[in-house]
Backbone as a chain_set.jsonl record, in Angstrom:
{"seq": "MNPSPLRLQLWDHITRELTLSPPSKLILLVIANYTDPRSLKASVPISLLVLKCGLKEPEISRLLIPLEAGHWIERLRVLTDAGRCVTLHNLSAALIQRALQNSTSI", "coords": {"N": [[98.735, 168.867, 88.422], [101.267, 170.817, 87.15], [103.296, 173.436, 88.0], [103.397, 176.62, 86.116], [106.248, 177.998, 84.455], [106.475, 180.777, 84.766], [105.321, 180.958, 87.137], [106.498, 179.715, 88.843], [108.855, 181.546, 89.073], [107.803, 183.666, 90.123], [107.488, 182.856, 92.608], [109.725, 182.203, 93.537], [111.074, 184.91, 93.192], [109.503, 186.61, 94.988], [109.554, 184.941, 97.666], [112.47, 184.989, 97.869], [113.671, 187.727, 97.299], [112.127, 189.821, 98.232], [111.357, 191.894, 100.917], [109.496, 191.635, 103.083], [106.658, 191.204, 105.418], [105.722, 188.071, 106.719], [103.043, 187.418, 106.419], [102.159, 189.064, 104.409], [103.783, 188.39, 102.244], [102.79, 186.005, 102.207], [100.102, 186.569, 100.939], [100.861, 187.702, 98.352], [102.174, 185.406, 97.459], [99.936, 183.902, 97.182], [98.315, 185.16, 95.321], [100.208, 185.129, 93.173], [100.028, 182.295, 92.573], [97.878, 182.122, 91.209], [97.979, 183.505, 89.144], [97.75, 184.032, 85.703], [99.587, 182.571, 83.111], [99.387, 183.575, 80.457], [97.776, 185.984, 80.2], [98.944, 187.275, 82.602], [97.33, 188.138, 84.801], [95.569, 187.684, 87.723], [93.122, 188.13, 88.99], [92.24, 188.214, 91.514], [89.74, 187.614, 94.025], [88.969, 189.178, 97.231], [87.827, 187.172, 99.039], [88.601, 184.914, 98.222], [91.676, 185.157, 99.049], [91.128, 185.127, 101.835], [90.173, 182.384, 102.143], [92.535, 180.967, 101.174], [94.841, 182.045, 102.548], [94.186, 181.633, 105.122], [93.668, 183.97, 106.879], [91.492, 186.43, 108.574], [89.132, 188.339, 107.076], [89.302, 191.141, 107.672], [92.015, 191.569, 108.617], [93.608, 190.612, 106.259], [92.476, 192.835, 104.631], [93.836, 195.099, 105.751], [96.164, 194.415, 105.292], [96.498, 194.275, 102.685], [96.521, 197.074, 102.059], [99.162, 198.488, 102.467], [100.61, 196.829, 100.473], [99.523, 197.504, 97.942], [99.917, 200.505, 98.184], [102.678, 200.057, 98.046], [103.124, 199.343, 95.433], [103.205, 196.524, 94.935], [100.969, 195.165, 94.411], [97.925, 195.532, 92.192], [94.608, 196.867, 92.033], [91.426, 196.158, 91.015], [88.18, 197.22, 90.115], [85.153, 195.727, 89.587], [81.961, 195.226, 88.022], [79.446, 192.591, 89.074], [77.209, 190.403, 87.419], [75.125, 190.646, 88.8], [74.839, 193.406, 89.898], [76.726, 193.988, 91.856], [79.535, 195.586, 93.436], [82.775, 194.194, 93.022], [86.005, 193.837, 94.153], [89.039, 193.104, 92.642], [92.218, 191.406, 92.82], [95.562, 191.657, 91.602], [98.941, 190.891, 90.694], [101.282, 193.5, 90.499], [102.47, 194.901, 87.417], [104.995, 195.737, 87.402], [106.297, 194.35, 89.367], [106.042, 191.574, 88.332], [107.542, 191.943, 86.22], [110.05, 192.618, 87.288], [110.518, 190.026, 88.445], [110.851, 188.411, 86.387], [112.802, 189.254, 85.139], [114.827, 189.066, 87.113], [115.256, 186.288, 87.09], [116.305, 185.57, 84.65], [118.546, 186.883, 84.984], [120.39, 185.188, 86.25]], "CA": [[98.98, 170.26, 87.956], [102.45, 171.213, 87.203], [103.245, 174.999, 87.973], [103.992, 177.291, 85.194], [107.601, 178.43, 84.638], [106.088, 182.057, 85.379], [104.682, 180.955, 88.65], [108.147, 179.479, 89.662], [109.595, 182.481, 88.829], [107.39, 184.539, 90.876], [107.539, 182.327, 93.748], [111.262, 182.495, 93.848], [111.264, 186.301, 93.627], [108.537, 186.697, 96.18], [110.183, 184.317, 98.633], [113.903, 185.336, 98.214], [114.196, 189.038, 97.258], [111.369, 190.848, 99.033], [111.596, 192.064, 102.485], [107.999, 192.112, 103.504], [106.202, 190.333, 106.438], [105.493, 186.717, 106.343], [101.616, 187.405, 105.933], [102.161, 189.948, 103.134], [104.401, 187.372, 101.51], [101.592, 184.816, 101.801], [99.131, 187.239, 100.015], [101.512, 187.724, 97.141], [102.085, 184.039, 96.969], [98.491, 183.235, 96.741], [98.006, 185.751, 94.005], [101.101, 184.467, 92.107], [99.7, 180.944, 92.22], [96.633, 182.364, 90.352], [98.343, 184.356, 87.991], [97.776, 183.302, 84.374], [100.81, 182.948, 82.231], [99.491, 184.318, 78.923], [97.322, 187.152, 80.482], [99.719, 187.709, 83.538], [96.461, 188.513, 85.607], [95.085, 186.722, 88.561], [91.753, 188.476, 89.304], [91.767, 187.25, 93.038], [88.968, 188.427, 94.897], [89.693, 189.099, 98.695], [87.278, 186.084, 99.493], [89.668, 183.704, 97.767], [92.578, 185.279, 99.864], [90.734, 184.782, 103.166], [89.961, 181.202, 102.081], [93.845, 180.623, 100.9], [95.663, 182.267, 103.657], [93.754, 181.632, 106.633], [93.279, 185.095, 107.877], [90.353, 186.992, 108.762], [88.936, 189.694, 105.779], [89.753, 192.509, 108.427], [93.396, 191.265, 108.474], [93.742, 190.706, 104.76], [92.262, 194.258, 103.922], [94.804, 195.932, 106.444], [97.504, 193.991, 104.571], [96.524, 194.789, 101.15], [96.81, 198.487, 101.9], [100.553, 198.764, 102.32], [101.074, 196.002, 99.279], [98.95, 198.339, 96.898], [100.899, 201.672, 98.089], [104.181, 199.914, 97.571], [103.285, 199.1, 93.951], [103.441, 195.14, 94.715], [99.619, 194.554, 93.797], [97.026, 196.414, 91.696], [93.407, 196.565, 92.537], [90.57, 196.453, 89.85], [86.958, 197.248, 90.838], [84.186, 195.251, 88.364], [80.488, 195.007, 88.363], [79.057, 191.436, 88.726], [75.861, 190.485, 86.801], [74.031, 191.031, 89.89], [75.171, 194.485, 90.051], [77.767, 194.207, 92.984], [80.903, 195.745, 93.222], [83.832, 193.259, 93.634], [87.195, 194.135, 94.064], [89.992, 191.866, 92.122], [93.689, 191.484, 92.986], [96.701, 191.239, 90.762], [100.585, 191.17, 90.986], [101.753, 194.639, 89.859], [103.308, 194.676, 86.047], [106.264, 195.935, 87.919], [106.462, 192.904, 90.314], [106.16, 190.518, 87.496], [108.684, 192.385, 85.374], [111.279, 192.29, 88.286], [110.751, 188.805, 88.828], [111.233, 187.967, 85.112], [114.43, 189.948, 84.951], [115.887, 188.259, 88.103], [115.357, 184.947, 86.685], [117.07, 185.514, 83.357], [119.88, 187.342, 85.346], [120.92, 184.22, 87.135]], "C": [[100.416, 170.792, 88.211], [102.638, 172.908, 87.264], [104.056, 175.464, 86.756], [105.427, 177.62, 85.341], [107.44, 180.008, 85.029], [106.063, 181.872, 86.898], [105.888, 180.617, 89.561], [108.857, 180.583, 89.753], [109.379, 183.595, 89.74], [107.34, 184.359, 92.361], [108.89, 182.682, 94.342], [111.569, 183.973, 94.395], [110.685, 186.697, 94.936], [109.266, 186.324, 97.5], [111.784, 184.779, 99.163], [114.157, 186.825, 98.288], [113.301, 190.182, 97.721], [111.421, 190.889, 100.297], [110.306, 192.779, 102.887], [107.701, 190.973, 104.664], [105.676, 189.144, 105.983], [103.941, 186.535, 105.966], [101.482, 188.134, 104.651], [102.857, 189.122, 102.143], [103.157, 186.515, 100.986], [100.692, 185.182, 100.873], [99.72, 187.177, 98.786], [101.894, 186.286, 96.535], [101.005, 183.266, 96.418], [98.231, 183.939, 95.206], [98.758, 185.328, 92.738], [100.602, 183.169, 91.645], [98.415, 180.862, 91.147], [96.846, 183.042, 89.26], [98.634, 183.444, 86.606], [99.131, 183.436, 83.705], [100.617, 183.789, 81.055], [99.012, 185.932, 79.308], [98.326, 188.068, 81.77], [98.713, 188.515, 84.717], [95.982, 187.128, 86.471], [93.55, 186.902, 88.908], [91.399, 187.654, 90.391], [90.75, 188.181, 93.607], [89.415, 188.239, 96.508], [88.641, 187.718, 99.514], [88.054, 184.933, 99.186], [91.107, 183.791, 98.734], [92.249, 185.037, 101.385], [91.114, 183.409, 103.312], [91.818, 180.476, 102.129], [94.693, 180.863, 101.901], [95.507, 182.1, 104.656], [93.756, 182.624, 107.55], [92.073, 185.607, 107.625], [90.326, 188.233, 107.591], [89.452, 190.665, 106.509], [91.191, 192.466, 108.389], [94.026, 191.505, 107.054], [93.623, 192.225, 104.24], [93.401, 195.347, 104.37], [96.144, 195.409, 105.68], [97.709, 194.451, 103.151], [96.882, 196.408, 101.002], [98.344, 198.967, 101.418], [100.909, 197.875, 101.023], [100.493, 197.019, 98.192], [99.818, 199.817, 97.077], [102.391, 201.236, 97.783], [104.256, 199.132, 96.269], [103.428, 197.408, 93.996], [102.093, 194.48, 94.051], [99.007, 195.755, 93.144], [95.467, 196.118, 91.996], [92.488, 196.912, 91.29], [89.062, 196.293, 90.418], [86.168, 196.788, 89.462], [82.887, 194.864, 89.019], [79.985, 193.669, 87.993], [77.442, 191.634, 87.834], [74.743, 190.633, 87.667], [74.127, 192.631, 90.433], [76.07, 194.97, 91.387], [78.721, 194.529, 92.491], [81.908, 195.023, 93.686], [85.1, 193.697, 93.455], [88.268, 192.949, 93.857], [91.295, 192.367, 92.476], [94.571, 191.004, 91.99], [97.837, 191.461, 90.885], [100.661, 192.532, 90.326], [102.459, 194.022, 88.498], [104.659, 194.815, 86.465], [107.031, 194.739, 88.428], [106.997, 191.844, 89.206], [107.39, 190.872, 86.606], [110.003, 192.141, 86.218], [111.484, 190.866, 88.504], [111.068, 187.807, 87.556], [112.389, 188.194, 84.928], [115.277, 189.153, 85.765], [116.084, 186.901, 87.789], [116.161, 184.731, 85.533], [118.575, 186.18, 83.635], [120.793, 186.166, 85.802], [121.996, 183.409, 85.942]], "O": [[100.746, 171.17, 89.336], [102.002, 173.566, 86.441], [105.103, 174.934, 86.387], [105.855, 177.503, 86.489], [108.389, 180.479, 85.656], [106.696, 182.549, 87.707], [106.174, 181.086, 90.663], [109.638, 180.585, 90.705], [110.265, 184.349, 90.141], [107.206, 185.254, 93.195], [109.097, 183.303, 95.385], [112.063, 184.287, 95.478], [111.39, 187.079, 95.87], [109.563, 187.185, 98.329], [112.206, 184.892, 100.314], [114.807, 187.246, 99.244], [113.664, 191.354, 97.618], [111.545, 189.815, 100.886], [110.067, 193.981, 102.999], [108.424, 189.985, 104.789], [105.162, 189.121, 104.865], [103.606, 185.581, 105.263], [100.642, 187.74, 103.842], [102.375, 189.227, 101.015], [102.696, 186.374, 99.853], [100.371, 184.381, 99.995], [99.07, 186.526, 97.968], [101.914, 186.062, 95.324], [101.005, 182.366, 95.578], [98.002, 183.309, 94.174], [98.272, 185.185, 91.616], [100.698, 182.877, 90.453], [98.058, 179.893, 90.476], [95.96, 183.195, 88.419], [99.423, 182.511, 86.454], [99.731, 184.505, 83.818], [101.465, 184.589, 80.66], [99.619, 186.919, 78.894], [98.382, 189.297, 81.809], [99.201, 189.38, 85.444], [95.995, 185.956, 86.094], [92.825, 185.923, 89.085], [90.6, 186.718, 90.4], [90.926, 189.399, 93.643], [90.093, 187.294, 96.911], [88.932, 187.444, 100.678], [88.1, 183.996, 99.984], [91.632, 182.755, 99.14], [93.188, 184.745, 102.126], [91.954, 183.008, 104.117], [92.207, 179.666, 102.971], [95.392, 179.911, 102.248], [96.433, 182.294, 105.444], [93.821, 182.43, 108.763], [91.51, 185.338, 106.564], [91.305, 188.917, 107.293], [90.313, 191.253, 105.854], [91.673, 193.55, 108.061], [94.801, 192.422, 106.782], [94.497, 192.758, 103.557], [93.818, 196.241, 103.634], [97.106, 196.168, 105.565], [98.731, 194.869, 102.607], [97.42, 196.891, 100.006], [98.656, 199.582, 100.399], [101.778, 198.479, 100.395], [101.399, 197.343, 97.424], [100.38, 200.238, 96.066], [103.198, 202.038, 97.313], [105.206, 198.401, 95.991], [103.818, 196.949, 92.922], [102.118, 193.489, 93.321], [99.421, 196.881, 93.419], [95.201, 194.935, 92.206], [92.779, 197.884, 90.593], [88.774, 195.32, 91.114], [86.435, 197.324, 88.387], [82.707, 194.366, 90.13], [79.986, 193.383, 86.796], [76.777, 192.659, 87.681], [73.577, 190.73, 87.287], [73.438, 192.965, 91.397], [76.076, 196.118, 91.829], [79.084, 194.126, 91.386], [82.068, 195.129, 94.902], [85.303, 194.006, 92.281], [88.398, 192.024, 94.659], [91.541, 193.573, 92.463], [94.331, 189.898, 91.504], [97.967, 192.597, 91.341], [99.868, 192.604, 89.387], [102.927, 192.884, 88.467], [105.51, 194.082, 85.96], [108.096, 194.282, 88.014], [108.134, 191.373, 89.201], [108.191, 189.979, 86.33], [110.924, 191.474, 85.748], [112.628, 190.483, 88.75], [111.457, 186.647, 87.694], [113.117, 187.291, 84.517], [116.289, 188.605, 85.328], [117.09, 186.339, 88.221], [116.728, 183.642, 85.44], [119.531, 186.102, 82.864], [122.006, 186.317, 85.663], [122.691, 182.454, 86.287]]}, "num_chains": 1, "name": "protein.A"}
């Protein structure tokens, strides 16, 4: 599977331009990897972040707080068919926009 140009732009921006801890960048890179080029949404649950980042859930939860406060990610709570509330994570619109702007200014 070839990565989309959007994903490449996101990866480049996250790795080169953001001054964050390696685990925080890893979380953003995982979300970027699942970001759909058409909808610009990833809808990544914390369970997938735990699986792909290799970190424990409490550590991921702790790292998500400053990422959300810094407007790097957005949270969306949804109800499953079973009536359970699940939190999904996406890159913020502002982060995506900056990544796209940076790639066109090169």
